[in-house]
N, C-alpha and C positions, 0 to 999 in steps of 0.2 A: 674927599667926599664929605658932605656935611652930615651933622648928627641926625638930621631928620631922615635922610635916606638910610643911614645905618640902622635906625630903629625899625626899618621895614622888616628886618630878618628876625623871626622869632626862634627861640631855642638856640641861641648862639653857641652854647656848649657843644651842640652836635653839628653845627654848621661849618666847622673847620675854616674859620676866617672868611666865610662867604660874604661877599659884598654885593650890593645891588646898585647898578648904574642905570641911568635913564633908558638906554637902549633906543630902538627905532620902531616905528609903526609898521614898517614893511621890510621883509615879507611877513605875512601872517604865519603863525605856527612857531615851531622851535627850530632855530637855524644855528648850527654849529659852525664857527669860523676858524677852528683850530686852537683858539685860546679861551673860548667861552661860548655861551649860548644866548641868543636873543629870543625872548618869548614875546609874542604879540597875539592878542585875541580881540575880537569885536564884541562890544556890548553897548548899545546906544542908550538903553534905559536903566542899566545897572548903576548902583551907587558906589560899589566897591568890588575889587577883584583881588583874590588871593591866589598866588601860585603855590602849589603844595608839592614838595619833593618827597620821594619814597625810597627806602632802601631796597635791595634785591629781594627781600622777603615780603615786600609790600607794606612795610610799616612807615607811616607818615612821620618824618623826623624834622621837617623844616617848613615853615610857612613864610612866604614873602608877600607883603602887602604892596601891590603895584600902585604907584602914585602917578605915573605919567600917562596921560590920555591925549591922543591926537586923532581928531576926526572920528571919535567913538572907538578908537583902537587903543587898548590898554597894553603897555609895553614896558619891558624891563630887560636889562642885560646882566647876566651873572657870569663873571669871570671864573674860570677854573672848572666849570661844569663840562662834562665830556659825554660822548655818545654812550648810550646804555642807561643814562639817567632816567628813572621812572618819574612821571609827574602827572598832575591833574590840576583842576581849578575849583575854587569856590567863589560864587558871585553873590553879592549882597544887593538887596533892593526890595521893592514892594511885593508883598504877597497879596495880590488882588486879582484872583482869577476872573472875577466879574469884569475887570478892566483889561484882561489879557496878560497880566503880569504874574509870573509864577517863580519869582526868585526865592531861593532857599539855600543858604550857605552850608546847611547840614548835608547837602547832596554834592558829592564829588563829581565833577564834570569832565568828560573826555574832550580834549582839544579838537574842535572841528577840523583843524589842519594837521592833526597827528599823522606822521608818516609810518609809524609802526605801533603795534599794540602788544602789551604783555598780559597774558591771562585771559580768562573767559568770564563773562558776567555770570554771577551766581544769584539766582532769583531770591529776593528777600523783601519783606514789606518796607525795609528801610530805603529801598530804591525809589519809593514814591514820595512825592512832595506833600501828599496829604496822608492822613491816618486811614489805612485800609480798614474798611468796616465801619468807619465813623458815619453816623446818620447824616452829617453835613457833607459827606463825600469829599470832592476835591476842594471844597471851600475850607476844609480844616487844614491844619498845619502840622507837619511831621518833623520833629526835631531829631530823629534818629540819624546817626551818622551812616552814610551809605558807602564810605570808602572801603571797608573790609570786603564788600561784595562786588566792587567795581573793577574792571580791567584798568590798566594804567597805560597812558601814552608813553612813548619811549623816544628820547633824543637819538637821532640817527646820524651816521656818517654815510652820505650818499655816494661816495667815491666808488667807482666800479670800472673795470677794464672792459669796455665794449669792443675793443679791437676796432675792426672796420665796420661794425654793424650799423645798419641804417634801415629805415623803413623800406619795405619792398616796393610799395606804391604800384601794385599790379592793377591794371585797368579792370573796371567792373565787368566788362564783357568776357574777360578771361578768368573770372573768379568763380570758384565752387566752394561754398561755405559748408562747414561741418560743425554743428552745434553739439557741444560736449560739456560735461561736468568734470571739474578737476579731479574730484575724488572718485566719482562713479566710474570714470573711464578706465582707471588703472587699478582700482582696489582689488580686483580678482584676477589680475593678469599675472600668472606665475612666471612669465618671462622677465618680470621686473623684480629686483630684490625686494623682499618683504618690507624692509624699513623705508622703501621709497614709494610704495604703493599708496595711492590716494593723495599724492603731493605734487607740487610744482616740479620737483625733481623727477617724479614718475612720468610726467608729461614730457620732460626733456630727455628721458632715457632712450637709447638707441632702439629698443624694441618698439616703443611708441612711435618714434619718428619713422622708422622703417615701415611700420604698418600704414601710417598716414600717407607716406609717399607711394606705397604700393596701391593704395586706394585711389590716389590721384586728386585728392582735394587740394585746394590752394590756400584756404584760410580756415583756421579753427576759431569758432566763436564760443567763448567760455561763459557759462552761467556765472552770476555775480561772484567776484573775488574780493570786492570791498568788504572790510570788516563788518559783520552783521550779527544780529542778536537772534537767538532762538526764542520764539514767543513763549511766554509763561504757561499759557494754557496747553501748549503742545508738550512742553517739558513735563508738566504734571501728569500728562497721559502717557509718558514714556516715549514720546515722539520728539521730533525736532524740526527746525526749518531747514530742510535739506537743500532746497533750491537756492536759498540765500537772499531772497527778495525782501530783506528787512534791514537795510543798511543803517549803520551808525557812523561810520567813518569813510569819507569819500576819497581819502588819500592812501589809506593803509591796506596792503594786501592781508587777507585773513590768515592769521598764524596757524589755524587748524589745518591748512593745506601745506604746511612747511614741515619738511622732514627733520629739521634741526630746531629744537625748542628755544634756542637763544634768540631774543628779539632782533638782534643785529643781523641775523641770518635771513630774515624774511625777505628783505629787499634783494639781497644777493641771490637767493635761490630763485626768486621770481624773475629777476633780470637774466639769470643764467638760462632759465627756461625760454624766455623770449629770444635770446641770442641763439640758442640751439635750434629753435624752430625756424628762425630766419635763415640760418645756414642751410637748412633743408628746403628753403624756398617757400615756407609756409607763413602766411600772415597771421597775426594774433589780433582778434577783435574781442572787446570786452562788452558783456551785457551789463549795463549800468542803470542804477535806480536813483534818479535825481528827483523823482516826483514826490517822494515821502521819506520819512525816516522811521526808525524802530521805536520812537517814543509814543506812538499811538495818539489817541484822542485825549480828552480832558481827564480820563481815568487811567491814562498810561503813566509810565515811570518818568522820572526826571534824570536823564543820562547825559545830555549835552546841550543841544540847541534850546530846549525848553527852559533850561536853567540859565543859559547865557543871556537870552533875550527872546522870550516866547513870541512877543508881538512883532519882532523884527525878523523872524524866520518863517513863521507859519501863516497860512491864510485862515483868518478867523472870521466867524460869522459877523457881519457888519453891525447888526443890531443886538448881538448877543456874544460879546467878546470872550465869554467863558468857553465857548464851543468852537470847533474847527470845521472849516469847509473840507469835505471829504470827497474828492473826485477819484480816489484810488482804491477805495474799499478797505483801507488799512487804518483809518481813523484820522489821518492828517494829510495835508498837502503843503509842500514847500511853496513859499510865496516868491515866484520868480519875477514878480513885478518890482521887487525891492532891490536896490543896487547891491547890497551886501550879499544877498542870496545869489544874484547873477554872478557876482565876483567869485563866490565860493565855487559855483559850478564851473565857471570858465577856468579858474585856477586849477581845479581838480582835473579837468579835461586836458589842459595844457601840460600839467605835470605828468600825466600818464603818457602823453605823446613825447615830450622832450626828455624826461628822465627815465621812463620805463620803456620807451620805443614801441608803444602800442600803435597798431596800424588802423584802428577804427573802433567805433562804438555802436552798439545796438541799445537804443533808449527805451527802457521799459515804460509802458503806458505814456508814450510821448505826448499824447493829446492833452494830458494834464499840464504839461509844460507850455502848451500853446494858449492856455486860457488867460484872458485879460481880466475882466471882472467875473463873468460867468461863462460867456460864450468862448468857443475855441476860435482862434485867430491865427491864420498861417503867416501873418505879418507882425506877430507879437515881438516884443523886445528880445525874447530868448532867441528867436531865429535870426533876427537882425544882427545881434551881436556875434553869433556864431558865423554868419555869412561874411562878416567883415574881418574876422580874426585870421591873420596870415598863417597861423599854425593849425588850428582846429579845422578850418574850412578845407584843408588839403588832405584830410584823412577820410576814411569811409564813415559816413554818418547814416545810420539805419534806424528808422522809427518803427516801434510797435504803434501803429497809428490809431489808437483808440484808448479810451478810459471807460469808467463804468457808467457815465451819465448818458442821457438820451441823445445828446448831440455830440457824443464823444467818438463816434465812428468816423474817422477822417481818412480812410483809405483813398488815395488819389489827391489829397488836398495839401500835402506838404510842399514846401518850396523847392525850387531848383537846387540841385546839389544833394538832395536827400534820397536815399533808398527807403522803401517801405515794405514791411511784411505784408504781402498781398493776401489778405484773408479771403477775398473773393476767388482767387486762384485755388486756394485750398478747398473751399466749400464746393465750388462748381465742378472741379475735377473729381472730387470724391463722389458727388452726385452722379456725374456721368458714368463712372465705372461701377456704380451700384445699380445702374438702370433707372436713375431718378429723372427729374423733369428739367435737366439742364438744356436750355435752348441752343440751337446751332450757333446763333450769333454770339452767345455768351462763351461757349467753348472756343470758338474761333478767336475771340478777343483774348482769352487767357493764353492760348497757344502762341499768339503773335506778340506777346509782351504787354497786353492790356492797354492798347492805344486809347480806349474809351476813358481810361483813368489818367493817363500821363501825356498823351500826344499833344493835346491842346494847351498844356501848360509849359510847353517848350522843354519837356523832359524826354529822356530817351528810354528805350525798352528796359535798360538796366536799372531804372528807378524801381522796377518790380522785383522784389525779392520773393521768388516763387518757392513755395513749400507745400508739401502734403501733410507732414506732421511736424510738431515742435515738442519741446520739453513738456509743454502744457497740453495735455490731451493723450489720445491713444498713440502707442507706437505703431509703426507700419504693420507689424505682425498682428497686433490687436485690432487694427482698423478693419482687417479682413476676417477676424475671428470672433468678434463680439458685436451684437446689435445694441447692447446696453452697457453702461458703465458698471464697474464692480469695485466700489471704493470703500468697502466695509472696513478695511484695515486702517482707514484714516480716523475712525472713531466718531464719525458724524452721521451714522445711520444711512450712509450712502446718499446723503443729501447734498454733499459738496460736488464740485466738478460740473462740467457742462453736460446738459442732456441732449443737445443738438450735435451729434457726432458725425452725421452723414456716413455712417458705417454700415457694413453688411457682413454677416458672419458666414456667408456662403452655404448655409444649410444646417449649422449646428452652433450652439453657443459655447465658445471656449474650445479647449483641446478635444480632438476626436481621433478615432482610429479609422474613420472612413477614408479610404484612399482617394475616392473621387472628390470629396470635399477638400482634402489636403492638397490635391493637385490643382484644384481651382484656386485655392488660397495662394499657392505659390505663383500661379500665373497672374493673379490680380496684383500681387506685390511687384512682379516684373512690369505689369502694365503701368502702375503708378510711377515706378522708377523711370521708365522710358518717357512717359509723358512729362515728368519733371525735367529730365535732362535735355530733351529736344526742344522744349518751349523757349521762346525768347525771354530774356530777363536773366536774373542771377539765381541759380538753383541753390537751395539749402537742404542738406541732409541732416538727420539727427543721428547721433552716435549709436551704432548698433542696428539701425534700420537696414543697413547694407547686408546684414546676415541674420535677421529675424529675431531681434531681441523682443522679449515680452515683459509686460508688467501685469500679466494675469488679468487684464481688463480694467486695471486702475487707470483712470484718465486724469488724475489729479494727485500724482505721487509726490507732492511738494514736501511732505513730512516724513517720507520713507527713506531714511538714511540706512539702508540695508540691502539685502540681495534682491529685493523687489525692484530697486532702481539701479543698482550697480550692473555693469555689463558682465555677463557670465561668459567668459571666453572659452569655457568648456562646452558650450552649446551653440557653436557657430555653425550655421548652415553654409557649408563650403560651396555648394552649387550656387546659392544666391549671392554669396560674396564674390565668386568668380564672375558671375554675370554682371554685378555692379561694377567691378573693376574694369571689365572689358567695355561696358557701356560708357563709363566716364572717359576712358582712353579714346574710344571711337568719337565721341562728341567733341573732345578737345582737339582731335586731328582734322575736324571739318569746320571751316568758318561759317558754314550755313547755319550752325547751331550756336554760334557765338557772335551774333551780329551786334554792331554798335548802333545801327540806324534802323528806322522803321521800314517795314514793307510798304511799297507805294501802290501796290495793286495796279501796276501799269506795265505795258509791254517793255521788254528789254530791247534796247536799240538794235535794229537790224532784223527784228522778227515780230511776230504777233503774239508771242508767248510772254505772259506776265511773270513777274518775279515770284508770285504765289497764286495758285489756282486750286479750286475746290471741286471735287467730282463726286457724282453718284456711283453706286456699284456698277452701273451699266457703262461707265466710262464717259458719260456726258457731264458737262459742267452743272453744278447745282444752280437751278434757275433762281432769279432774284426773288420771285414770289414766295419761295420756300424758306428763305433766310429768316424772316420775321417770326414765323410760326412753327417751323419744323423743330422737333425734338432731336437733339444730337444722339445718334445711335450708331450709324454705319456710314462712313464716307472716306474719301481719299484726299490727301493734300499733296500738291506738287510744289516742290521748292526748286527754283531755277538757280543753278550754280553760277550762272552768268549775271544774276540779278542782285548780287549782294550790294553793289553800288557803293563800295568803300575801298580804301587803300589800307595796307598794313602800315606799321610804324616806320618802314623804310620807303614808303611812298609808292609801293607797287600795288596794282589793282588786285583786289581779292577775287579769286575765282575758285569754284569748287565743282564737284560732280553734281548731277541732278539727283533729287531724291523724290520718291513717291511713298508717302506714309499712309497706311490704311488702318483705320480705327474701326473696331467692331465690338460694341458693348452689349450686343444682344446675346441671347442664349442659344443661338443657332449659327452654324457655319454659313458663310455667304460667299458666293462667287463674285469676284471683282475683276473688271476689265481695266487694264492700264490705259493711260491716255494714248492719243494718236501719235504718229511719228514725229510731229513737230515738237513734242515735248521730249522725245528720246526714242531711239530705235530699238535698243536692246537693254533689258533690265535683268538684274540678278537680286535675289533676296539676300539682305545683309543682317536683318534682325527679324526674329520671329519669337514673340513672347510665349506662344503656345508650346514651342519646343525648347524654350530657354536658349535660343541660338543667337550668337553674334559672330559674324565672320563673313563669308561670301560663298553662296552655293554655286555649284557648277551649272545648274540648269539656267538657260537663257530664255527669258520671256520677251517675245517681240512686242512691238507696239500693237495695241488693241488686243493683246493676248490676255489670257484669263488665269487668275490664281484663286485658290480657295483659302479664305481666311477663317480660321476656327473661331468658335464662340469666345467671347470675352478675351480678345487678344489684339495685339498690334503687330503689323507686318510692315517692314520698311524695305523698299527696293532702291537700288542704285543704278544709275546709268552714267557711265564715264562721259565727262564733258569732252566734246571734240575740240 
């Protein structure tokens, strides 16, 4: 090695004969090969990069000036470095915010490709590239060292015994998603050892897995687990970013959810969780936030991307490069038009699939990723590159199909291969059950998989991820218990959170001792659950909704890392839980509720009976003239068990019993006549939300017979297929 390269290493007395070799530009990040570590980071506009090494106490003891640059990637190889080594970077360059450049070597930077993180960010003014409080604001320059307050990246050994684990690859039409928070789901579960509660290991515990299996869900969708930052304004108010939508590292599982504080254990514990869930037949889907980072706008801190190359990572205002385009409401937006950002996202996704065995992703504010210049574009480079990727294109890809801008509502506009959170399903089903103005046509579209949104774009009903509630908004219990949000605990004078909840408190705001109101609320929850599970598409439940979890009317509990958000396992409504378990098992046992293809609204071969038919309470079909104007209130839906028009995975034709489902959202009981004999001769009640019943009643109801359906309820009848 020549003397020039040897001089790269500062503090040689503490470097223990450390030598710096040129290394390679790929892969990015810190890669251990058993003998040393290759470090590689991207910076197109930077003038110099230093690799900083830290001891176990976080003291910086060695700086390595990186000399080698290949295609804007700075790289160096250090023999003898081992897993567990803490490191960070300092990048030199122009401090010209007005031109989009915010280089400042006083700011220690987290490797964008770090696989593990040690420590938690401690807020201090030193984290900002400008002097906080200076009249010049971000145009000023802050020389205070941020290293003492920054978490550190960790070199990792990625070896893990997966045994025979692999992605489950369950078809969409057989999928039931369960949205959960790693910490909140297990934090109060006394069936899990205390030291494991709130962790990846807690999710892998037999008590958790047994519960998930008993519920019948097939996939757990975890709120963000990528390393994230708690916003300063929240911390100063004694709150935190509980949901985790403030990502800093797209490769590292957050150590706050790890039961073992050692950095090397983060990957092992996360992988063990995935392996345990896979053994139970449960897929793992990650909620990911690639639309923005934790660095905020021009007044935000310099933690990683902003310091490596601000202009090459973020979307800046074209005629004012000091400021950021904000399509996310967080201050910044990653620029997915640039190849280095696309590579970062694709490398991250591929890593979680190949190395962490993740089964799919839900993309937060995915419309922001679809933007070209300003408009959203479902043929943008982001979608094109995912579509052609042989790894990522094969996992479940689910979009939150909106961002905060006027043209950001893209429900129904994502490409083939994507599922979408169907916000119209949520809103219109809520409106129907609270007696709102949902039209018959709208409700029918939602019940049948939203063909108005997905059919004409060559997508299937499973493109619709149906949900009544999500982490963002009321819980199911609160949806039927509050007319208004109650977010005072968030410290924003109840101004945060959505005002349009489409909720109905059933007669009293919040908890009540009125038995009539409580009975109605219980029935409404069953109505929502039945509507969700029998609709075509992919149903998504939120953890705790199956047994009545409440957030006391808070519809934006993003900052509540406490018992307001955690699942309280001591307050399980066992009757509602049993109903939900039976409902899921019932729907999974009948292919009529897990269709792969669209209804055709055509007669089934050999008869005049269509695959789906709609009826008035008197037993007559709903006339065409009523579809366009009629408000959805009370009607019956016939599902022909011979009209599934599909085969199973063994090539056998799928057949099922016939079902007649009666919806009554009015405040009065209504007599319904079942259809004529051509639809079925003898019927029995199998679901009645008024009674909380799932099973099969003895009473036989003949063709054209009459049943009384209670107010605000669903009744389902079954006729065995001959």
